[in-house]
Every structure is written in C-alpha cells, then in structure tokens.
C-alpha positions as CSV (number, residue, x, y, z in Angstrom):
1,M,202.3,125.6,142.1
2,I,198.6,125.4,142.3
3,K,197.4,121.6,142.3
4,I,195.1,119.9,140.1
5,E,193.0,118.4,142.5
6,A,189.8,118.6,144.3
7,S,188.7,119.6,147.7
8,I,188.5,117.0,150.4
9,N,185.0,116.8,150.3
10,L,184.9,116.5,146.5
11,K,187.4,113.9,146.6
12,K,185.5,111.8,149.0
13,Y,181.9,112.2,147.4
14,E,182.5,113.0,143.7
15,A,183.7,111.0,140.8
16,V,187.3,111.6,140.0
17,G,186.4,111.5,136.3
18,M,185.2,115.6,137.3
19,H,188.4,116.5,138.7
20,A,190.9,117.8,136.1
21,Q,191.1,121.8,136.9
22,M,193.4,123.7,139.2
23,N,192.2,123.5,143.0
24,I,190.7,127.1,143.0
25,H,187.6,127.2,145.0
26,W,185.3,129.8,143.3
27,K,183.2,132.0,145.7
28,K,181.6,134.4,143.3
29,A,182.1,135.6,139.8
30,T,181.0,138.8,138.2
31,G,181.7,140.5,134.9
32,C,185.3,139.6,133.7
33,H,186.3,138.5,137.4
34,V,186.2,135.4,139.4
35,Y,186.8,135.4,143.4
36,D,188.0,132.6,145.3
37,K,187.2,131.7,149.0
38,N,189.8,133.5,150.3
39,K,188.8,136.6,148.3
40,K,191.6,136.4,145.9
41,R,190.4,138.2,142.5
42,Y,191.4,136.4,138.8
43,L,191.0,137.9,135.6
44,D,189.0,135.3,133.7
45,F,190.5,134.6,130.3
46,T,188.3,131.1,130.0
47,S,184.7,132.6,130.2
48,T,184.5,129.1,131.9
49,I,185.5,127.5,128.8
50,F,183.5,129.9,126.5
51,V,180.4,129.8,128.4
52,T,180.0,133.3,130.0
53,N,180.2,135.3,126.6
54,T,177.8,138.1,128.1
55,G,180.0,138.2,131.5
56,H,179.7,136.4,134.8
57,S,176.5,137.1,136.6
58,N,175.2,138.8,134.1
59,T,172.3,141.5,135.3
60,L,169.9,140.9,132.5
61,L,170.2,137.2,132.9
62,K,169.6,137.2,136.2
63,K,166.7,139.5,136.1
64,F,165.0,137.2,133.2
65,L,165.7,134.3,135.7
66,L,164.6,135.8,138.6
67,K,161.2,136.7,136.9
68,T,160.4,133.3,135.5
69,I,161.3,132.0,139.3
70,N,158.9,134.4,140.5
71,N,156.0,133.5,137.8
72,N,156.1,130.1,139.3
73,L,156.9,128.5,136.0
74,I,160.0,126.2,136.4
75,H,159.4,123.3,134.1
76,T,156.7,122.3,131.7
77,Y,158.0,119.2,130.1
78,N,157.0,119.5,126.4
79,Y,154.1,121.6,126.9
80,S,154.0,125.2,125.5
81,H,154.7,128.3,127.2
82,T,155.3,131.9,126.4
83,L,159.1,131.9,126.9
84,R,159.4,129.1,124.7
85,E,157.5,130.6,121.9
86,K,159.5,133.8,122.2
87,Y,162.8,132.3,122.4
88,I,162.6,130.0,119.6
89,K,161.6,132.8,117.4
90,A,164.1,135.1,118.6
91,L,166.8,132.5,118.0
92,V,165.7,131.6,114.6
93,Q,165.4,135.1,113.4
94,K,168.8,136.0,114.9
95,S,170.3,132.9,113.1
96,K,169.2,134.2,109.9
97,Y,170.4,131.0,108.0
98,F,168.0,128.4,109.4
99,E,164.1,128.0,109.6
100,K,163.5,125.9,112.7
101,A,165.3,124.9,116.1
102,F,165.4,122.1,118.3
103,L,166.4,122.7,122.1
104,L,168.3,120.3,124.5
105,S,170.4,120.6,127.6
106,G,174.1,119.9,126.8
107,G,176.7,119.9,123.7
108,S,176.9,116.5,123.5
109,E,173.1,116.2,123.5
110,S,173.0,118.4,120.3
111,I,175.6,116.4,118.4
112,E,173.7,113.1,119.2
113,A,170.6,114.8,117.8
114,A,172.4,116.0,114.9
115,I,173.8,112.6,114.2
116,K,170.2,111.0,114.5
117,L,169.0,113.9,111.9
118,I,171.9,113.3,109.5
119,R,171.0,109.3,109.5
120,L,167.3,110.1,108.9
121,Y,168.1,112.4,105.9
122,G,170.1,109.1,104.7
123,L,167.4,107.1,105.2
124,K,165.1,109.5,103.1
125,K,167.5,109.6,100.4
126,K,167.8,105.8,100.3
127,K,171.4,106.1,100.8
128,R,173.4,102.5,100.5
129,K,175.1,103.3,104.1
130,L,174.7,106.0,106.6
131,G,178.2,107.1,106.9
132,I,179.5,110.4,108.3
133,I,182.7,112.0,107.9
134,S,184.6,114.2,110.4
135,L,188.0,115.6,110.9
136,K,190.9,114.0,112.9
137,G,191.8,116.0,115.7
138,N,188.3,117.6,116.1
139,W,186.4,117.1,119.3
140,H,182.4,116.8,119.7
141,G,181.6,115.3,123.3
142,R,181.8,112.6,125.8
143,T,178.8,110.6,124.5
144,M,179.0,107.6,122.7
145,G,177.9,108.9,119.2
146,A,180.0,112.3,120.0
147,Q,182.9,110.2,120.5
148,M,183.0,108.0,117.6
149,L,182.4,111.2,115.5
150,S,185.8,112.0,117.0
151,S,189.1,110.4,116.2
152,D,190.8,110.1,119.4
153,K,191.3,106.0,119.8
154,N,192.2,106.5,123.6
155,Q,188.7,108.3,124.3
156,K,186.9,105.7,122.5
157,K,188.6,102.6,124.2
158,W,185.2,102.1,126.1
159,I,183.5,101.6,123.3
160,I,183.3,97.9,122.0
161,A,181.1,98.0,118.9
162,K,182.5,100.9,116.9
163,D,180.3,102.3,114.0
164,K,182.1,101.4,110.9
165,D,180.3,104.1,109.1
166,F,182.4,106.7,110.6
167,H,185.2,108.1,108.3
168,Y,187.9,110.6,109.3
169,L,189.8,113.2,107.1
170,D,193.0,114.7,107.9
171,F,192.8,118.1,109.4
172,P,194.7,121.1,107.4
173,Y,196.8,122.2,110.0
174,P,198.9,125.4,109.1
175,W,202.1,123.3,109.6
176,K,200.7,120.6,107.6
177,L,200.0,122.5,104.1
178,K,202.8,122.0,102.1
179,K,204.0,125.1,100.2
180,N,201.7,126.6,97.6
181,E,199.2,124.1,98.4
182,S,195.6,125.2,98.7
183,G,193.0,124.3,101.2
184,K,191.1,122.6,98.5
185,D,194.2,120.7,97.3
186,F,194.5,119.3,100.9
187,F,190.8,118.3,101.1
188,D,191.0,116.4,97.8
189,K,194.2,114.7,98.8
190,S,192.5,113.7,102.0
191,L,189.3,112.3,100.3
192,L,191.5,110.3,98.1
193,K,192.5,108.4,101.1
194,I,189.1,107.1,102.0
195,K,187.8,107.1,98.5
196,K,188.9,103.2,97.7
197,K,186.6,102.2,100.9
198,I,183.1,103.9,100.1
199,D,181.1,105.5,97.4
200,F,180.4,109.1,98.6
201,K,177.2,109.5,97.0
202,K,175.9,106.2,98.2
203,D,177.6,105.6,101.5
204,I,177.9,109.1,103.1
205,C,175.0,111.3,104.3
206,G,176.7,114.0,106.6
207,V,180.0,116.1,106.9
208,V,180.6,117.1,110.5
209,L,183.2,119.9,111.1
210,E,184.0,121.6,114.2
211,T,184.3,125.5,113.3
212,F,187.8,125.6,114.6
213,Q,189.7,122.7,116.0
214,G,189.1,123.3,119.4
215,W,192.5,122.7,121.2
216,G,194.4,125.2,119.4
217,A,191.6,127.8,117.9
218,I,192.9,126.5,114.6
219,F,190.4,127.6,111.8
220,Y,190.5,125.9,108.3
221,P,191.6,127.9,105.0
222,K,188.5,129.3,103.7
223,D,188.9,127.2,100.6
224,Y,188.9,124.1,102.3
225,V,185.5,124.8,103.7
226,K,184.4,125.8,100.3
227,A,185.6,122.8,98.7
228,V,183.8,120.9,101.5
229,E,180.4,122.6,100.6
230,T,180.7,121.8,97.0
231,F,181.6,118.1,97.7
232,C,178.5,117.8,99.9
233,K,176.2,119.6,97.4
234,K,177.8,117.5,94.3
235,N,177.0,114.2,96.4
236,K,173.7,115.1,98.4
237,I,175.6,115.2,101.7
238,L,174.7,117.4,104.8
239,L,177.0,120.1,105.8
240,V,177.0,120.4,109.7
241,F,179.0,122.5,111.9
242,D,179.8,122.0,115.5
243,E,179.4,125.5,116.9
244,M,179.7,124.6,120.6
245,Q,182.8,127.0,121.1
246,S,182.5,129.2,118.4
247,G,178.7,130.4,118.4
248,F,177.0,133.8,119.9
249,G,179.7,136.2,119.2
250,R,182.7,134.5,120.2
251,T,184.6,134.9,117.0
252,G,183.4,138.3,115.9
253,K,180.4,136.8,114.0
254,F,177.2,135.5,115.6
255,F,178.4,132.2,114.1
256,G,181.7,131.0,113.5
257,F,180.9,129.4,110.1
258,E,180.2,132.8,108.9
259,H,183.7,133.2,108.1
260,Y,183.7,130.9,105.7
261,K,180.8,132.1,103.7
262,V,179.1,128.8,103.2
263,S,175.3,127.7,103.9
264,P,175.6,124.7,106.5
265,D,172.4,122.6,106.6
266,L,172.4,122.1,110.5
267,I,174.3,123.3,113.4
268,C,174.9,122.4,117.0
269,C,175.1,125.1,119.5
270,G,175.6,125.1,123.3
271,K,178.1,127.0,125.9
272,G,177.5,130.4,125.2
273,M,173.9,130.2,124.2
274,G,172.6,130.6,127.9
275,S,175.4,132.6,129.4
276,G,176.1,130.0,132.1
277,F,172.6,128.4,132.1
278,P,172.7,124.9,130.8
279,I,171.1,125.1,127.4
280,S,172.0,123.7,123.8
281,G,170.1,123.1,120.3
282,V,170.3,122.1,116.7
283,L,169.3,124.8,114.0
284,G,168.7,124.1,110.4
285,K,166.1,123.7,107.8
286,R,162.8,122.9,107.8
287,K,162.9,119.9,106.0
288,L,165.5,118.4,108.3
289,L,164.3,119.4,111.6
290,D,161.0,117.8,110.6
291,L,162.5,114.4,109.8
292,A,161.9,112.9,112.8
293,P,158.0,112.5,113.7
294,P,156.1,114.1,116.7
295,G,157.4,113.0,119.9
296,S,160.6,111.1,118.8
297,M,163.2,113.8,119.4
298,S,162.1,115.2,122.4
299,S,164.2,115.6,125.6
300,T,163.0,116.0,129.3
301,N,164.3,119.4,130.0
302,S,164.3,120.7,126.2
303,A,162.9,124.3,125.8
304,N,162.1,124.5,130.0
305,P,161.1,128.1,131.0
306,M,164.2,128.6,132.5
307,A,166.6,127.5,129.7
308,C,164.3,130.0,127.3
309,A,164.6,132.6,129.8
310,A,168.3,132.3,129.8
311,G,168.4,131.9,126.1
312,L,166.4,135.2,125.6
313,A,168.3,137.3,127.8
314,T,171.7,135.8,125.9
315,I,170.3,137.3,122.6
316,Q,168.8,140.4,123.9
317,E,172.3,141.2,125.9
318,I,174.2,140.4,122.7
319,N,172.2,142.9,120.6
320,K,171.9,145.5,123.4
321,K,175.9,145.8,123.8
322,N,176.6,145.2,120.4
323,L,178.8,142.4,121.7
324,I,179.3,140.6,118.1
325,K,181.1,143.7,116.8
326,K,182.7,144.1,120.1
327,S,184.2,140.7,120.2
328,E,185.6,141.5,116.5
329,F,187.1,144.9,117.7
330,M,188.8,143.6,120.8
331,G,189.7,140.5,119.3
332,K,192.2,142.7,117.2
333,F,193.8,144.1,120.5
334,L,193.9,140.6,121.7
335,H,195.7,138.8,118.6
336,L,198.2,142.0,118.2
337,G,199.2,141.4,121.9
338,L,199.6,137.6,121.6
339,S,201.4,137.9,118.4
340,Q,203.7,140.1,120.0
341,I,204.4,137.7,122.7
342,K,204.8,135.1,120.5
343,E,207.6,137.1,118.5
344,K,209.2,137.8,122.1
345,Y,209.0,134.1,123.0
346,K,209.6,132.7,119.2
347,K,212.1,130.0,120.7
348,Y,209.4,128.6,122.6
349,I,206.1,129.5,121.0
350,S,205.5,128.1,117.4
351,H,202.0,129.8,116.3
352,S,199.2,132.3,117.8
353,L,196.0,131.5,116.2
354,G,192.4,132.1,116.6
355,K,189.7,134.9,115.5
356,G,187.7,137.2,117.6
357,L,188.0,136.6,121.2
358,I,189.0,133.2,120.8
359,A,192.9,132.6,120.7
360,S,195.7,130.3,121.5
361,L,199.5,129.8,122.1
362,I,201.1,126.9,120.7
363,F,204.3,126.1,122.7
364,K,207.3,123.8,121.5
365,D,209.4,121.4,123.2
366,F,211.9,122.9,125.8
367,K,215.0,120.9,125.6
368,K,213.9,117.6,127.4
369,I,210.7,119.2,128.7
370,K,207.5,118.6,126.5
371,A,205.6,121.6,124.9
372,S,202.3,120.3,127.0
373,N,204.2,120.7,130.4
374,V,205.6,124.0,129.3
375,A,202.1,125.0,128.6
376,S,200.3,123.8,131.6
377,Q,203.1,125.3,133.8
378,I,202.3,128.5,132.5
379,C,198.6,128.2,133.0
380,F,199.6,127.4,137.1
381,E,202.0,130.5,137.1
382,A,199.4,132.8,135.6
383,A,196.7,131.6,138.2
384,K,199.2,132.2,141.0
385,N,199.5,135.6,139.3
386,G,195.6,136.4,139.0
387,L,194.9,135.2,135.8
388,L,192.7,132.4,134.5
389,L,193.8,130.5,131.2
390,V,192.4,127.4,129.4
391,R,194.7,124.4,130.4
392,T,194.1,121.9,127.5
393,G,196.7,119.0,128.6
394,R,198.2,119.8,125.1
395,E,200.7,121.8,123.9
396,S,198.5,124.9,123.9
397,I,196.8,127.5,125.9
398,K,193.6,128.9,124.9
399,I,192.1,132.1,125.5
400,G,188.6,133.2,125.8
401,P,187.6,136.2,127.9
402,P,183.7,137.4,128.1
403,L,182.7,139.4,125.3
404,I,182.2,142.6,127.6
405,I,185.7,142.6,128.3
406,N,187.3,146.3,128.1
407,K,190.7,147.3,126.9
408,R,192.3,147.8,130.2
409,E,191.2,144.4,131.4
410,L,192.7,142.9,128.2
411,D,195.8,144.6,128.4
412,E,196.1,143.7,132.4
413,G,195.7,139.9,131.2
414,L,198.4,140.1,128.4
415,K,200.7,141.7,130.8
416,I,200.0,138.9,133.2
417,L,200.6,136.2,130.8
418,D,203.7,137.7,129.3
419,K,205.2,137.9,133.0
420,S,203.9,134.3,133.6
421,I,205.7,132.9,130.4
422,C,208.8,134.7,131.6
423,N,209.0,133.4,134.9
424,V,208.3,129.7,133.9
425,I,211.1,129.9,131.2
426,K,213.6,131.3,133.8
427,N,212.5,128.1,136.2
428,F,213.0,125.7,133.2
429,K,216.6,127.3,132.6
430,K,217.8,126.8,136.2
C-alpha cells in the first residue's frame, strides 16, 4: 500500500498540515501523465485537483511565462502593464455574463473578497443585518470567512467568535429528495427552517452556492437553482457561485453555473484559471465590483505579469483546442464508463455523478468496513497500478483528468480503475 506520509525531508522541515496525500515524489508532469523520481508513470485523473485543465507543462503556458521572464517584468504591485490590460479584457469578454474582474492569488482569497463585496452591497442597500446563506456540506476554503461560509463544525473549531449572520440550508442530495419532490419544493422547505430567525429582505444580502458540491461532484436540480435565483431577486439578495472547481471548461461549459441557465451577480474563480500557476479572481457586474473605493481591495500579488501571462495562455489554449466542447464530448465517454463500473459493482457503489470531465463514484459500507475506507483503499490500489485519483477522505472517489485527454487514455484509466476496485473487493472478502 502507498502510505499517506511526507518524505523524510518534508517531515523534518514542513508543517504536517500540508501532508495528506499519498507519498509519491513527483519528478515531472507532461500532458495527462505524472512521473515519479523512480521514473514510474501515472495517468493523472486529478489534474492536480482540477487545476491543470490545459494539461501538465502546457507548451503555450511555458512560452508565455518564459517570454514574460525574459522581458524582465516579474512583478508590478498595483501598477498597470500591458499583460494586465490584455488579460482582464480577454477574461471579461470570454465570460460574457460579467463586466469587470478583480484578480487575486488563491481560491480562499477570492471567497473572502466576495464576502466583502456582498456585505458592502448590504450596507449600500441599508440592510438591517449583513447575513449570507450557504449550503450545508459545501466547501469554500480554509481562511476564516471561507470556513464560516462552510457548515463543517470540526473545521471551524479554531474560530472563537463565530459570525451569527451566516446561515445554512440543507443540500438537495439526490438521495434526500423524496419521491416526486422537486428541487424547488426542497428549497422552499429548507427556507422554512431558518425563516423564523430572520427577515430575508432585511437581513440577508447574499446566497453563495458551490456550483457542485465538491466531495461528490453533486450538482443541484436545475429547478432548485432557478428557485434560488427567484428568491434572490425578490429579496434584493446577491446570487454568488463558487466556481473554483467547475470553471474554465471543466464541466463542458466555460463556467459550471451555465448548466442551470441563471445569471449570477458574482462568481469566484481559481484552480483551472492559470493552468497550474497561482491566480484567482472575482467576476461580476460593474456596480458590484466598483463598490469598494480605490485601494481598498488590492492585494500584493494581484494581476502580476506572470499570473496574467498564465491566465491569458489558459484562455487562448481553451479557445485554440476547443477544450470546452472536448470536455463535454469526452465527458460522455467518462460517464458511460463510470456508469458501467457502478452497475458492475452495484453492491459497493451507490452513485456515479458529475458532468463533463468531473465525476465521482460514491461507495457504500462493506460489512464492517466504512465506505470512506473502501474509497481510500481503491485510490491506493489505483496509484499502485499507475492511476492517480482524488482521495477525498470520504465515501467518494473523484475523477477529473486534464481536458486534453484522449479516448485511449480515458479507456486506459477506466480499465485501471475497474481492476483496482476488483482487487480491493477481493482483499476485503478474504
């Protein structure tokens, strides 16, 4: 079994909070493959957790970064530069739904910025309280505001003064919806549970949805999100999507919220935005992005030349290789293969979920073995067989290969996954 531990050097010098992955020492990564220090090759079904959408060591990305380095312009603080002007324009135009963007470095940082903008909007509208509604089970990051937006109490133990103006609705899991219950019905019922505490029009200024619930690639029913949008408009509340995992072609749309046919006021982006280079952002309507006065939302590394070069290369590569359509097309093969695996092992797998090139298998308990352990052991076995899967620590395995993946590589990965599940089940039966 591949152990979950850091190398000796990392154990000695690095905080253990960083060490939760399988002990595979990466040497290089190209296209859809990763190579360890022993030259073993792995097919990557994680895209380094949905970051390298355009493939590892993307040629255009390297070209743009090297050109920027050779132009001797690495960092500019908040000063303007040509790449910044080009990228912001390209990002907003590609997004279609929004008028302005605000660049940052990491996903949690963009969530924090969105929380600030939501509450600035609430102040402008003279709301009585600056409440924000989010969904139980959704995940938004590790900083204080992001963790208060999430409902996990264990993750928030370190936060002493918790904000009482964060409110949580039940998530419409497919196994929670009653027979003939619509997504709208579920949403309305969830609202009733918090309605006694608050006046929606006076006390709520934003609803934040993770585009799909991360641990299981679980999308909402369309009519659920439509009901949320109607509710927001009625009560002058902002609708915000966390597009960290779902953005930049991952789901077969440029942004994942497009599946729901709604018009959000703000979205938070990261991960696939820079093809492996750290960049994140908030996109939205002009009236919202301009709520903060000059200088009040700046960040040291915002819109630096290297980040803008990576962002520009990512958009150009998505366009050039038609990766959004490719994600949709290849996603059909992926989900067909996973549904066949689910049917083959239906005694052990309860659901196969996702859209485009994001997917999950959700496992059942096996006798006295918890589903989370079943899923983890399959990830270890798959790595041993040359396939990297996303180990969630829960009852699920997540799958999200680079969008450049071809049919042969997809078939190879599905065969390894099938073999790995089979091997693990055999071991459990012994």
